[in-house]
C-alpha positions in Angstrom: 0.0 0.0 0.0 1.3 3.5 -0.9 1.9 5.9 2.0 1.8 9.2 0.0 1.3 10.4 -3.5 3.1 13.5 -4.7 3.9 15.4 -7.9 7.2 17.1 -8.8 6.8 19.6 -11.6 10.0 20.2 -13.6 11.9 23.4 -13.3 11.2 24.5 -16.9 11.2 28.2 -17.4 8.0 30.0 -18.0 8.8 33.3 -19.8 6.7 36.3 -18.8 6.4 39.8 -20.2 7.0 41.8 -17.0 8.8 41.5 -13.6 7.0 40.0 -10.6 7.0 41.6 -7.1 8.9 39.8 -4.4 6.5 38.8 -1.6 3.4 38.9 -3.7 1.4 35.7 -4.4 0.6 34.6 -8.0 -1.8 32.0 -9.3 -0.5 29.7 -12.0 -3.0 27.8 -14.0 -2.3 25.2 -16.7 -2.0 21.6 -17.5 0.8 19.3 -16.6 1.9 16.1 -18.4 3.0 13.2 -16.3 6.4 12.0 -17.6 7.3 9.4 -15.0 5.9 7.6 -12.0 8.1 5.9 -9.4 7.8 4.3 -6.1 10.2 5.5 -3.5 11.2 3.6 -0.4 10.3 4.9 3.0 11.3 4.0 6.5 8.3 1.8 6.9 7.4 -1.0 4.5 4.9 1.2 2.4 6.5 3.2 -0.4 5.6 6.7 -1.6 4.5 7.2 -5.2 6.1 10.2 -6.9 5.0 11.5 -10.3 7.3 13.7 -12.4 5.5 16.2 -14.6 6.1 19.2 -16.9 4.0 22.2 -17.7 2.1 22.1 -21.0 1.2 25.4 -22.7 -1.0 27.4 -22.5 -0.2 28.5 -19.0 -2.0 31.4 -17.3 -0.6 33.5 -14.5 -2.7 35.9 -12.4 -1.3 38.4 -9.9 -2.8 38.9 -6.5 -5.4 41.4 -7.9 -6.6 39.0 -10.5 -4.8 40.7 -13.5 -3.4 38.4 -16.1 0.4 38.3 -16.7 1.2 37.5 -20.3 3.2 34.3 -20.8 5.5 34.1 -23.8 5.5 30.7 -25.5 9.0 30.5 -27.1 8.4 27.2 -28.9 8.6 27.2 -32.7 5.3 27.0 -34.6 6.1 23.5 -35.7 6.6 22.4 -32.0 3.3 24.1 -31.2 1.5 22.2 -34.0 3.0 18.9 -32.9 1.9 19.6 -29.3 -1.6 20.5 -30.5 -1.8 17.2 -32.5 -0.6 15.4 -29.4 -3.5 16.7 -27.4 -6.0 15.7 -30.1 -4.4 12.3 -30.2 -4.3 11.9 -26.4 -8.1 11.7 -26.0 -7.7 8.0 -27.1 -10.2 8.0 -29.9 -7.8 7.6 -32.8 -6.7 4.0 -32.2 -3.3 4.8 -33.6 0.1 5.3 -32.0 1.0 9.0 -31.8 3.7 9.0 -34.5 1.3 7.4 -37.1 -1.4 9.9 -36.1 1.0 12.8 -36.5 2.4 11.6 -39.8 -1.1 11.0 -41.2 -2.4 14.4 -40.2 0.6 16.3 -41.4 0.4 14.6 -44.8 -3.3 15.5 -45.0 -2.4 19.2 -44.1 0.1 19.2 -46.9 -2.3 17.6 -49.4 -5.1 20.1 -48.5 -2.9 23.2 -47.9 -4.6 25.4 -50.4 -8.0 24.7 -48.8 -6.6 25.2 -45.3 -5.1 28.6 -46.3 -8.4 29.6 -47.9 -10.3 28.6 -44.8 -7.8 30.5 -42.5 -8.3 33.7 -44.6 -12.0 33.6 -43.6 -11.0 33.5 -39.9 -8.7 36.6 -39.7 
C-alpha cells in the first residue's frame, strides 16, 4: 500500500512579459503532463509514489489582484503544431500510436494546404 502520492513539476522556465513583485502571491493555471511515476522507499514498508511532470502550454498567471500576466511561448510554430496534435491524439479516440497519427495528419495538411489557407483567410 502506498503511503503518500506527490507530484514534482519540472523546473522548466515560463517566460513572462513583465517582472514580478517579491513577496506577492501569484496563481499559475495550466495543464501538466505526467512524464514518469516511481515508487520511493520509506522507513516503513509502504513506499511513496512520486509523479514527475512538466508544464504544457498554454499557462496562465494571475497576480494577487486577478490581473493576467502574459506568458511568452517561445516554442517554434512546428513544435506548437506537434503539441496540438498530441492533445488531439491523447483523447484516445484515434486507435493509432502518436507517430502514425502525427504523420497521417501532417500529410493531410500538406495535401489540402490550399483549402486550409483559404479557410484561414476567412478567420482573420
